[in-house]
C-alpha positions in Angstrom: 2.4 7.6 -9.4 5.8 8.9 -8.4 4.1 12.2 -7.6 1.5 10.4 -5.4 4.2 8.5 -3.6 6.0 11.8 -2.9 2.8 13.2 -1.4 2.5 10.2 0.8 6.1 10.2 2.0 5.9 13.9 2.9 3.2 12.9 5.4 4.8 9.8 6.9 7.1 10.1 9.9 9.6 7.4 8.8 10.0 8.2 5.1 11.0 11.1 2.9 10.2 11.5 -0.8 12.9 10.6 -3.3 11.5 10.5 -6.9 14.3 8.4 -8.3 13.8 5.8 -5.6 10.1 5.7 -6.0 10.4 5.5 -9.8 12.9 2.6 -9.5 10.6 0.7 -7.1 7.5 1.2 -9.4 9.5 0.0 -12.4 10.5 -3.2 -10.4 6.9 -4.0 -9.6 5.7 -3.3 -13.2 8.5 -5.4 -14.7 8.2 -8.3 -12.3 4.6 -9.3 -11.6 5.7 -11.9 -9.0 6.8 -8.9 -6.8 3.3 -7.5 -6.6 0.6 -5.4 -8.2 -0.1 -1.7 -8.5 -3.7 -0.4 -8.4 -4.9 3.0 -9.4 -8.1 5.0 -9.4 -8.6 7.4 -12.3 -10.6 10.4 -13.1 -10.5 10.2 -16.9 -6.9 9.7 -17.7 -5.6 11.3 -14.5 -4.5 8.9 -11.7 -6.0 10.2 -8.5 -5.2 7.4 -6.1 -2.9 4.4 -5.9 -2.1 1.4 -3.7 0.3 -1.5 -3.9 0.1 -5.1 -2.9 3.5 -6.8 -2.5 3.7 -10.6 -2.4 5.3 -12.8 0.2 4.6 -16.2 1.8 3.2 -16.7 5.2 4.6 -19.8 6.9 2.1 -19.2 9.8 -0.9 -19.2 7.4 0.6 -21.8 5.0 0.2 -19.8 1.8 0.7 -16.7 -0.3 0.3 -13.4 1.6 0.8 -9.8 0.8 1.9 -6.5 2.3 -0.5 -3.7 1.5 1.4 -0.5 0.9 1.1 3.1 -0.3 -2.6 3.9 -0.2 -2.6 7.5 -1.2 -5.3 9.8 -2.7 -4.6 13.2 -4.3 -5.5 15.9 -1.8 -8.2 17.4 -4.0 -9.9 14.0 -4.3 -9.9 13.1 -0.6 -13.0 12.5 1.5 -15.0 11.2 -1.5 -14.6 7.5 -0.6 -12.0 6.8 -3.3 -9.4 5.3 -0.9 -12.0 3.0 0.6 -13.2 1.8 -2.8 -9.7 1.2 -4.0 -8.8 -0.8 -0.8 -12.1 -2.8 -1.2 -11.0 -3.6 -4.8 -7.5 -4.6 -3.7 -9.0 -6.9 -1.0 -11.3 -8.5 -3.5 -8.4 -9.1 -5.9 -6.4 -10.7 -3.1 -9.2 -13.1 -2.4 -9.5 -13.9 -6.1 -5.7 -14.6 -6.1 -6.1 -17.0 -3.1 -4.0 -14.9 -0.7 -4.4 -16.0 2.9 -3.5 -12.7 4.6 -2.8 -9.0 4.0 -0.6 -7.1 6.4 -0.3 -3.4 6.5 1.6 -0.7 8.4 0.2 2.7 9.2 1.6 5.7 11.0 0.6 5.5 14.6 -0.9 9.0 14.5 -2.9 8.4 11.2 -6.2 7.7 13.0 -8.3 8.5 9.9 -6.6 5.7 7.9 -6.9 3.3 10.9 -10.6 3.9 11.0 -10.9 3.0 7.4 -8.7 -0.1 7.8 -10.8 -1.3 10.8 -14.0 -0.7 8.9 -12.8 -3.0 6.1 -11.8 -5.8 8.6 -8.2 -5.1 9.6 -7.4 -5.6 13.2 -4.5 -4.5 15.4 -1.6 -6.9 15.9 0.4 -7.7 19.0 3.4 -7.9 16.7 5.8 -4.9 16.8 7.3 -3.8 13.4 11.1 -3.5 13.4 13.3 -2.5 10.4 16.9 -2.9 9.4 17.9 -0.5 6.7 20.6 -2.1 4.5 22.8 0.3 2.6 24.5 -0.8 -0.6 28.3 -1.3 -0.3 
């Protein structure tokens, strides 16, 4: 999964791969289920795609919500519908868990991903994402 995240962050404009950081984050999610869930698609024992759902609470919607992150498919497995099937499964799990909203961010230029997200019911938002990167002291 660390390798997949590295492939994803090589493509994204805002992030750069850092295996130690990605491994630490995955360990946090695995060890603390309240943080979220990790989903994978496999070919035999080989992980070929992954996605994450990170939990929060929506005061606007009045319930548990989630951030959908890190949808990535190995390059040699792309264009086979694996990403779409994985995202459909994640959405179904979110419904089962009673989540009221899923929010995602995608690179502005990643039109292929945006087509998939729209096809599965995601819509654009008038909200503008902003970030504050906090560095440890």
